[in-house]
C-alpha positions as CSV (number, residue, x, y, z in Angstrom):
1,M,-44.7,112.1,-21.0
2,H,-43.3,114.9,-23.2
3,I,-42.0,113.7,-26.6
4,E,-39.8,116.0,-28.7
5,N,-38.3,115.4,-32.1
6,I,-34.5,115.7,-32.5
7,H,-34.6,118.9,-34.5
8,N,-36.7,120.7,-31.8
9,A,-34.7,119.1,-29.0
10,K,-31.5,120.7,-30.4
11,A,-33.2,124.1,-30.4
12,H,-34.7,123.7,-26.9
13,L,-32.3,121.5,-25.0
14,S,-32.0,123.8,-22.0
15,Q,-35.9,123.8,-21.6
16,L,-36.0,120.1,-21.9
17,I,-33.4,119.7,-19.3
18,K,-35.3,121.9,-16.9
19,R,-38.4,119.8,-17.5
20,A,-36.5,116.6,-16.8
21,L,-35.0,118.1,-13.6
22,A,-38.5,119.0,-12.5
23,G,-39.5,115.3,-12.7
24,E,-41.2,115.3,-16.1
25,D,-40.6,112.3,-18.4
26,V,-38.9,113.8,-21.5
27,V,-38.3,111.6,-24.5
28,I,-36.5,112.4,-27.8
29,A,-37.8,110.8,-31.0
30,R,-36.8,110.6,-34.6
31,A,-39.4,110.2,-37.3
32,G,-41.9,109.2,-34.6
33,E,-39.6,106.5,-33.1
34,L,-38.8,107.0,-29.5
35,L,-35.0,107.0,-29.0
36,V,-33.8,108.3,-25.7
37,R,-35.2,109.5,-22.3
38,L,-33.7,112.5,-20.4
39,I,-33.3,111.7,-16.7
40,P,-31.5,113.6,-14.0
41,V,-28.2,112.2,-12.8
42,Q,-28.3,111.2,-9.1
43,Q,-25.2,112.6,-7.4
44,D,-23.4,110.3,-5.1
45,V,-23.4,112.0,-1.7
46,T,-21.9,109.3,0.4
47,P,-18.7,110.5,2.1
48,R,-15.4,109.1,0.8
49,Q,-13.7,106.5,2.9
50,G,-10.0,106.0,2.9
51,G,-7.9,103.1,4.0
52,Q,-8.6,100.6,1.1
53,L,-4.9,100.1,0.5
54,K,-3.8,100.1,4.2
55,G,-1.1,97.4,4.7
56,R,-0.7,97.0,0.9
57,I,1.6,100.0,0.3
58,L,5.0,100.6,1.8
59,I,6.5,104.1,1.9
60,A,10.2,104.2,2.4
61,E,11.5,106.0,5.4
62,N,13.6,108.3,3.3
63,F,10.9,109.1,0.7
64,D,11.0,112.8,1.4
65,R,14.8,113.2,1.5
66,F,16.4,115.1,-1.4
67,D,19.1,113.3,-3.3
68,G,22.2,115.5,-3.6
69,E,22.4,115.2,-7.4
70,V,18.7,116.1,-7.8
71,E,19.2,119.1,-5.6
72,R,22.2,120.3,-7.7
73,L,20.2,119.8,-10.9
74,F,17.3,122.0,-9.5
75,Y,19.3,124.6,-7.6
76,G,22.8,124.5,-9.2
77,E,26.0,124.2,-7.2
78,T,25.6,125.4,-3.7
79,E,29.2,125.2,-2.7
């Protein structure tokens, strides 16, 4: 276990992160009291699955139709 005080940890954070990523147990202390442990984050690599809201959401048949007034507001009068 590697113990580092806060002052040195601030100055050498990138090296401490490298050590933690390499599997070393890195602990930060203040006045000799152990405070926190640096550990690598485990990335979630499971593929995303859709369909959780299937049957719970209704999309109107005309959801992609432009309203005439909205079209005029965006593009001005076309006539």
